[in-house]
N, C-alpha and C positions, 0 to 999 in steps of 0.2 A: 401517475400520482402515488404517493406513499400513504401509509396508514395514519400518519400523524396529523394532528390538528383537524380532525374531521368530525362531522356530525351527520346523522342520517337525514335523508330527504324528509321534508315535512317540518323541520325546525325552522321557525321564522325569526325575523329580526324583532327582538322584544321591544326595542326603543321606537322604531318607526311603525311596526305592525305590518310592514310590507312583506308579502310572501316572496321568498327567493325565486329567482328564475332558474328553472330546472333545464339544464342542457341535456338533451337526449343521449343515450348511450350510442356510441359509434363503434361498431365491431372493428376489432383491430385489423390492420392491413395485412394482406397476405405477404409471405416472404418475398415473392417476386416484386411486390410494390416496395417493400422495405429496402431492397438492395438497389433500387433505381438510382439513388444519388451516388455517383461514383466517388469513392474516397481512396486516396493513396495510402496504402498500408506499408510502404517501404520502410518508414522509420520504425514502426512496430516490428516488422520482420527482422530488421537489423538487430534490435535488442533481443529478439527471440533467438536469433542465431548466436549472439554472444552468450546467452544463457546456456545454450547447448554446449558451447566450448567450456564454460564454467563447470557444467555437470560432468564433462569428461575428465576434468582435472580434480574433481572432488571425490572423496570417499562416499560410498553408498550411505553411510551414517550421516555424514555432513549434509548431503543432499536431502535425506529424509528429515533431518532436524530443521533445515532451513525452510522446507515446505511446511512442516508442522508449525513453525513459528509464524509463517505467513497466514496459515489457517487460523491461528489464534488472533492475529491482527484483525482478520475479517470477522471472526466470531465476536470478539470483544466490542467492535464498533457497530455491528449490525443492530444490536438492541439499543445502543445509544442513539443511533439515527432515529429510531422510533420513539425516543423520549422515555425509555424504560429506566434509564439511569444515565449518569453523566460520566464521561471519561475524557481525558486529553491524551495527546500522543505520548507524553512521558509515561503516563500510567500504562498505556498500551504496550509500549516497548519493554518496560520493566516486567510486567506480568508475563509477557510472551516468552521471556528468556530466563526468568527466575522461578524455580520450583517453589522456593520459600514464599515469595509474594503470591504466587498462584494459589497456594494452600491457604493464604490469609485474605483472599478476596472478600469473603463474607464479613471479615472484621473491618475492611476498608470501605466496602460499598453496601454492606447489608446482605441478608440471606436471599432476598428476592432477586437482587442483581446477580449475586453469585450463582444462583440456580439458573437464571436466564442465560448467563454466559456459558455455563456448563451444557445447557441444552443446545446452544448454538455450536459449541465445540463438537458435540456428538452429531449434530446435523451435518457439519462439514466433513466429519469422518465418514458419515453415511454417503455423502456425495462422492468423496474420493474413492471409497470402496466400490461404488457403482462404476466409476471410470476405470479403475484398476481391473475389474472383472468384466468390463464391456457389457454391463447390464443396460437394457433398453429403457428409455424414459417413457413411462406410462402414467395414466391417471392414478393407478393404484400406488405407484412409486411416489408421485407427488403428494398424494394423501398421507403416505407414510412419513415423508419429509416434513410435512406440516405437523404431524403428531409428535415428531421428535423435537422440532424447534420450539414448540409450545408446551412441551411436556409438563413444565412446572407452573404454567399459567392457567389458573382455574377460571378467571373471569376477565371480561373486558368492559371498558366504559362506553356507554352510549348516551349521547346528549339528546334528550327528548323535550317535548314542550313543557314537561313538568320538572325538568332538571336532569342532572346526571344520574344515570342508573347503572348498576353493575349487573351484567348478564353472564350466565355460564357460557364458557367457550367450548364448543364441540371440537374435538380433536380429529383432524382428518375428514371432516364432514363439510360438504359445500354449504354455503349460507342459505338460510331460509327467509331472511329479511334483507331489505336493501341496506347497503353499507356505503352509500355514496356521500362524499364529503361536501360540507358547506364552506365556501370561501366567504368569510365574514366581510372582508373588505369590499368585495364586489357583489355580495348578496346573491351568489349564483351557486348552484349545485352541479358538480361534475359527476355525471352518472357513470357508474360501472355497470357491468352486465346485470340485468335483473335476475333475481334468483331462478325464475322459470327458464331463463335462457342460459344459465351458467353451465349446466351439464353439456349442452350442445357446443358452447363456445370452447370449453375445455377439450372436448373431443376434437374440435377443429384445430385447436392448438397442437395437440399431439399429432394430428395428420400433417400439419405444416412441418413439424420437426422430423417427420419421416420422409419428406420429399427428397428426391435426388438432388435438387438444387440446394436445399438446406444442408444435406449431408456433405456436399462438396464445397460448401462456402467457407470463407475465412473465419477463424474462430471468434474474432471480434464481432463480426456480423451475427454469428450464431448466438453468442452470449447476449448481445444487445437486443436482438429480436426476441429471444426467449424471455428475457427480463421484461421488456416493454409489453409484449403481448399478454404475459401473465398478469401484470399489474393493471392492464386495461380491463381484464375480466374481474380481478379481485374476487376470486372464487370463495374465499373463506371469510368468516365473520371478523377475524383479526389475524395478524401474523403474516399478511400477504407480502409486506416489504421484506421481511426476513427470508421468506421462502423464495422470493424473486431473485435476491442476491445469491442465495445458495444454488438456485437453479442455473443462473448464468455461469456460476463457477464450474458446472459440469463441463462446459465447453472450453473454459480457460485452463482447467486442470488437464484436459487432453492436450492442448497446445496453447501456450508454451510450457505448461506444467505448474501453474500457480493459480490460486484462487483469485476471484475479483475482490479486491480490498478497497472499500470506500471508507475513509475516516470520517468521524462524526463532524469534524470542522469543515468538511467539504459538502455538508448537507445542503447549503444554500445553492451552490452551483449544480448539485445533483438534482434538486427539485426543479430548478429553472430549466435544466435540460429535458427533464421528463415533461414539463408543461409545454415546451416547444414541440416535443414529439406529439403531444396531444393535438397540436395545431398543424401537424403534417411535416414539421421540420425534424426529420429523423437524423440528419447529418450531425447536428450538435450533440445529440445523445450518444451516437456511435463514437464520435471523437472523444467525448467524456469517458466512455468505457475504455477506449483504447489507451488514453493517457493514464488512467488508473492502473491498468495492467502493466504498462511500461514502468510506472513507479514501483510496482510490486516486484517486477523482474529485477530491477536495479537493486532493490533492497535485499532480495534473496541472494543475488550474486555477491553483495557485500557480506552477507552472513556466511556464505560458503567460503569466501576468500579469507575471512577472519579465522575460520576454523582450521585453516591450513597450518597455522602456527600455534603452539601451545600457549595458553594464557600465562600472564606474568606470575600469578600466585603459584601455578604448577612449577614453573622454572625456579622461583625463589625457594620452594620447598626442597628442591634438589640442589641448591646453592645457585604566443602565436599570432601572426596578425589575424584578426578576425576578417570574415568575408566583408568586402567593401559594401556598405549600404545595408547590411543586415539589420533588420528592424529599424532602418533609418537612423542608426547611431553613427556619430562621427568616430574617427580613429582615436581621438583623444579620450572620448568617453569609454570606448572599449578598453583602452589602456588602463583607465581608472577602475573599471569593473574588474579587470584582471587582478589588481591589487586587493580588491575586496574578496576575490576568491582565495587569495593567499591568507587574508585575515581570517576567513572561515576555517581554513585548515589549521592556522595557528591556534585558534580558539579550541579546535578539536583536540590538538596535541595537549594543550593545557588541561582540558577537561579529562581526557583519558589518563594523563600522567597523575593528576590529582586522585583519580580513582584506583590507581595501581597499588598493589600490595608490595611496596618496595621498602627495604629496611637497610640500614648501614651494615656492612661497609659499602653497599652499593647505593649510589646516589644518581639522580638524573635532573636535567634542567632543560628548559626551552627558552631560547633567546633570539631576538632579531639580530641578524648579522648583515653587514654591509657587503659581504662577498656573495656573488651569484653562485647558485648550485651547479656549477660547471656548465658545459654546453647543453642547450635545450635539445629535446628530441627532434629528430628529422621532421621537417615540415612546420616547425614552430619557431617563434621569435620571442625575445625578451621584451618587456615593456621598455621603450626608449628612455634613457636617462635614469633608470631605476634598476639597480642590480641587487636589491635587498633579497634576503632569504631568511627562512626560519631554521635555526640550528637546534637539533636534538642531540644532547650529549648524555650518555650513560657511562658511568665509570665505577670501578671499585678500587679501594685503596690497598697499598702493599700490606702484607706480602701477597695477597691474592689480587695482584694488580691487573687491570684490564680497562680498556676504554673503547667506546664506539661513538663516532660523531657522524651525524647525518644532516646534510643541508637540503632544505626543500625550497624550491623556487616555483614561480608560476610562469607559464609561457602561453603565447597566443598563437592560434592557428593561422598559417599563411593562406592567402586566397585560394590556392590550388590544393590545399590539404583536405583530404577526405577523412575527417575525424572530428573529435570533439572540438568545441570552440576554444576551450582552455584546458590546460593540464597542470596539475601539481606534479613535479618530478624531482627526483634526486639523482645522484650519480649512479645509483643502482638500477632504477627503473622509473617508469611512469607510475605514479602513486594513485592519482585520482583524475578521472576525466569529467569535465563539467561542460554542459551546454548552456548557452546564453539564457535560455528560458528559465534555467534553475536559479539564476542569480540576478536577473533583471525583469521587472523593476524591483522585486523583493527576493530575498534569499528563501528558497523553498525548504520546507521541513525535511523532505527526502534527501536533499543535498547535505544538510547538517548531519543526518543519520549516517549517510555513506562516508562523510568526512571523518566522523568519529570512529567508524569501523576500520577505515584504512589507517587512521592515526594509531589506533590500538595495535594493529598488525605491525606497524613500524616499531613501536615501543617493545613489543614482544620479541621481534627479531633482534633489536639492539641488546636487550637483556641476554638473549641466548649467546650472542657474540662475546659479550663481556664475561659471562659465566665461563665460557670455554677458555678464554684468555686467563681468567683467574685460576682455573684448574692447572693450566700449563705453567703459570708462574709459581704456583705452590710446588709442583713437581720439580721444577728446575732449582728452586731454593732448598729442596730437601725436606719440605714439610710432609710430603706424601711418599 
């Protein structure tokens, strides 16, 4: 359970006068019990391996910047999950990559939110530093982590029989009063570890993290277990949710090399998975953690790929069939979904082109074209009866004449293809890989983010080609 929407044991239902049912604290399961449900991590490992390839192709700065951006995603959302402030993904992405917006957070969200986000950034830096220098996880280290992530928080709210009261928040100090939440809808209290048992339970948690079985376990299992066991104890008066997500990131920073990022709009699924774990269903929570890390890996890869090409403003300153029966969908529906994938990429091209710093004599446009983007990649097929593509054209007028035209089509994986369900491709390369889960039944936010990153990459490359042609034309015409 998280810190949010909670009240201490003893608060009763004011309308009915019925005392809530107090569910006794159940000590968190040992790691050997936690790993009992077998889970296939092959999908996670595939994306982890792809990230390793991306790291080898990126510069050290690009890698560091991408991981730093992911850490900001985690930090910005961790407080929002607890209701300290409100953010959406647009705000998250903008703040993470824009130094100007980052410096203006206090104007956009207020000083309290800005301070809380800064505390979280420093907490994730503290975690990454521990991973980089192979520092052991100890109770003292966890207390320090709590002190950092709550540095600007002086008080926390407590709902008592006489109303809401503000209590001083001790930093890095275990709780001295119960902090178990009341579920108003069911009139039950979910008990965390009593204050008297908290030191022993935290010592037991550290012992579990030091076992050989835990040390050799898959990073998803490590992060999920550390997170859940910690929130089961809820050792601090407040800030436990923020600490638990940072603690889980210790193990995901180790491998595959990214923090655990849970966006505020995923809070409902997050809480549901935690509550299922409370009832012994660890599998759902483990899968939730795995999916969030995969999303983060993909977004970090997109960030690194984007960095391989100079941005437009810098350049301007210098002048497939799908698997049969997958999710029970018919071939015709898969074909229709593939065109939706193309629409997502077309919208991404439009969005990034509108944001580009382009000026005459260089102009650009995106148009739907009835010509297919040449032969699809090996193992993929075109949607039958539909050869449409999206055409990106960047050109400059004489005497600095130059033109670059790129057509982007969508293709569907054949049944024996071991790859993404759909790809956006051009004559140059595969531009974007898309899995069915990202676009059906709804288009995922992570897909939109990756599509815009790849669209911007294509625009940057086209501008570079046209700029080079323009220079060549000017030299041949005697201007240079």
